[in-house]
C-alpha positions as CSV (number, residue, x, y, z in Angstrom):
1,M,96.5,102.7,113.0
2,R,98.2,105.9,111.9
3,W,95.3,108.2,112.5
4,S,93.9,106.9,115.7
5,G,96.9,106.0,117.9
6,E,97.4,102.6,119.4
7,A,94.8,100.5,117.6
8,C,94.6,97.8,114.9
9,W,91.9,97.8,112.4
10,I,90.1,95.5,109.9
11,P,89.0,97.4,106.8
12,L,85.7,96.2,105.5
13,G,85.5,98.6,102.5
14,A,82.1,99.6,101.3
15,L,80.3,96.9,103.3
16,D,76.9,98.2,104.2
17,L,75.6,96.6,107.4
18,G,72.5,98.9,107.6
19,L,73.6,100.1,111.0
20,G,73.8,103.6,112.4
21,P,75.5,104.9,115.5
22,E,74.7,103.0,118.8
23,N,76.8,103.3,121.9
24,A,79.4,105.1,119.7
25,T,82.7,106.4,121.0
26,S,85.8,108.0,119.7
27,F,87.9,107.1,122.7
28,P,87.8,103.3,123.3
29,A,89.8,101.8,126.2
30,P,92.3,99.0,125.6
31,G,90.4,95.8,124.8
32,Q,87.4,97.5,123.4
33,I,86.4,96.7,119.9
34,L,84.5,99.2,117.8
35,L,82.5,98.8,114.6
36,Y,82.4,101.9,112.4
37,P,79.5,101.3,110.1
38,G,80.7,103.6,107.3
39,G,79.7,107.0,106.2
40,V,82.6,109.6,106.3
41,S,85.2,106.8,106.0
42,E,85.0,103.1,105.0
43,T,83.4,100.4,107.2
44,E,85.9,99.0,109.7
45,I,86.5,97.2,112.9
46,L,88.9,98.9,115.4
47,L,90.7,97.1,118.2
48,A,92.3,99.4,120.8
49,Y,95.4,98.2,122.5
50,G,96.5,101.6,124.0
51,A,95.6,105.3,123.9
52,V,93.2,105.9,121.0
53,R,91.3,108.9,119.5
54,F,89.4,107.2,116.6
55,A,89.8,109.3,113.5
56,S,90.5,109.2,109.7
57,K,92.2,111.6,107.3
58,V,88.9,113.6,107.3
59,G,88.7,113.9,111.0
60,Q,87.3,112.3,114.2
61,L,85.1,109.3,113.9
62,A,82.9,107.4,116.4
63,G,82.4,103.7,116.3
64,N,79.9,101.3,117.9
65,H,81.4,99.6,120.9
66,F,80.2,96.1,120.5
67,L,82.8,93.8,122.2
68,T,85.3,94.0,125.1
69,I,88.2,91.7,125.6
70,V,88.5,90.9,129.3
71,D,91.0,88.1,129.4
72,G,94.6,88.4,128.2
73,L,94.7,92.2,128.1
74,D,98.4,91.9,128.8
75,Q,98.8,90.4,125.3
76,L,97.1,93.3,123.5
77,R,100.2,95.6,123.3
78,P,102.4,92.8,121.9
79,L,99.7,92.0,119.3
80,G,99.3,95.7,118.3
81,E,103.1,96.1,118.0
82,L,103.3,92.9,115.9
83,V,100.6,94.3,113.5
84,L,102.4,97.7,113.4
85,W,105.8,96.3,112.5
86,H,104.9,93.2,110.6
87,G,101.5,93.9,109.0
88,A,98.2,92.1,108.9
89,Q,97.7,89.1,111.1
90,E,95.0,86.4,111.0
91,I,92.2,86.9,113.5
92,E,89.2,84.9,114.6
93,F,86.2,86.0,116.7
94,S,84.5,83.1,118.5
95,R,82.2,82.6,121.5
96,A,83.9,81.0,124.5
């Protein structure tokens, strides 16, 4: 993500989930997934794979940390670089 550092994001546009800030952070650790419920910028999901300061062109944002990847962290950087250099990739969230 060009504003935030080493992160991938899923834009959700004007989707209104009726959520406000909860456990919000601007500095997720690698493997942490944030939901930004909208407001200053569009609704989005952010996946950190390295150093991140979550922001948009209007300034710093804080997203709700709702999920942490704990297995396969060594695969996050290659995933992030794949997205950076080759564009959007398919993703699926499921319960193990």
